[in-house]
N, C-alpha and C positions, 0 to 999 in steps of 0.2 A: 287479651292486649299484652305486649312484652314489657319487660322491665325498662325503665328509662334511666340511662346513664349520663351522668354530667361529665363533660371534659373541661378540665381547667386550662388556664394558660401553662401552669407548670406542666401538665401532662403533655400539652402540645411541644413545649420546649423540650421535654425530655425525648419525645418521640423524634423531634428535629435531630437531637444531639446524636441518638442511637442511629438514625437513618445515615447521617453523615459519616458515622464512624465505619457503618457496614461498607458505604460507598467507598470510602478511602480503603478500606481492607481489601475490595475487591480490585480496585485500581491498582494497588501495590503488588498483587499477585499476578497481575497481567504484565508480562514483558513483551515488548514489541519483537516480532520475528525479524530477523536479517534476512534481506533477499537471498534467494538461492543464487550460488556463483554462475552456474552454468544453466542457460535456459535453451529450451528447445525451440523450432521455429514457430509453433503454434502458440506458445507462451509469448514470444517477441511480438507476433502479428497482433495478439490480444491486447498485451500491455500498450503497444505504440499506435493500434488501430489502423494497421498497414494490410494491404492485400498481399497475396502471396507473391504477385508479381512484382510489387514495388520492392518488397524485402529481396527477392531474387536480384533485382536491378542494383540494391544497395550492396549485395554481395559481389555482384559482378563488376562493378565500378570502384570497389574498394572503400566504399563510405563506411561500411560496417564490416569490423573483423569477424570472423568465425573460425570454427574448428569442425573438421568432418570426421566422423567415426563411423564407418560403413558408408550407409545411404543417408545418415541423420546429421544435419548441421546443428552445432551448439554455438552460443553466442555468450560470451562473458559479460555478466551484468555490468561491471565497471567501464566495459568499452561502450556500452550503450548510454550510461551515465554521462561518459566523457563526450560522446557524440552530442547527445542532448545540451550539454553545457557549452559546446563550442557553437552550436547553432542557435543559441538563445539571443533572440531579438529585444533590444531595448525598446521602450515604449516610443512609438512614432517612427521606428526606423524598419522599413520592409525591404 
């Protein structure tokens, strides 16, 4: 049979203190990433949950600004955020 160890309230309090210090240290090391400035089509589709056709329509009718380099469309994150803010609906208003 193994050795029985007794854990006191002080032991638990010390464990709690050490655990909280370790968690705080981990959180302080984590810096939130800033979003990329320029997003590709697949990233915007995924982020907004849009189909390729819907995103194409938004480009065609000027709803969402974009830049073309070669055959690739790029979208400025700030333009997407601005569009979302403009289209925000208050509770009960559709």
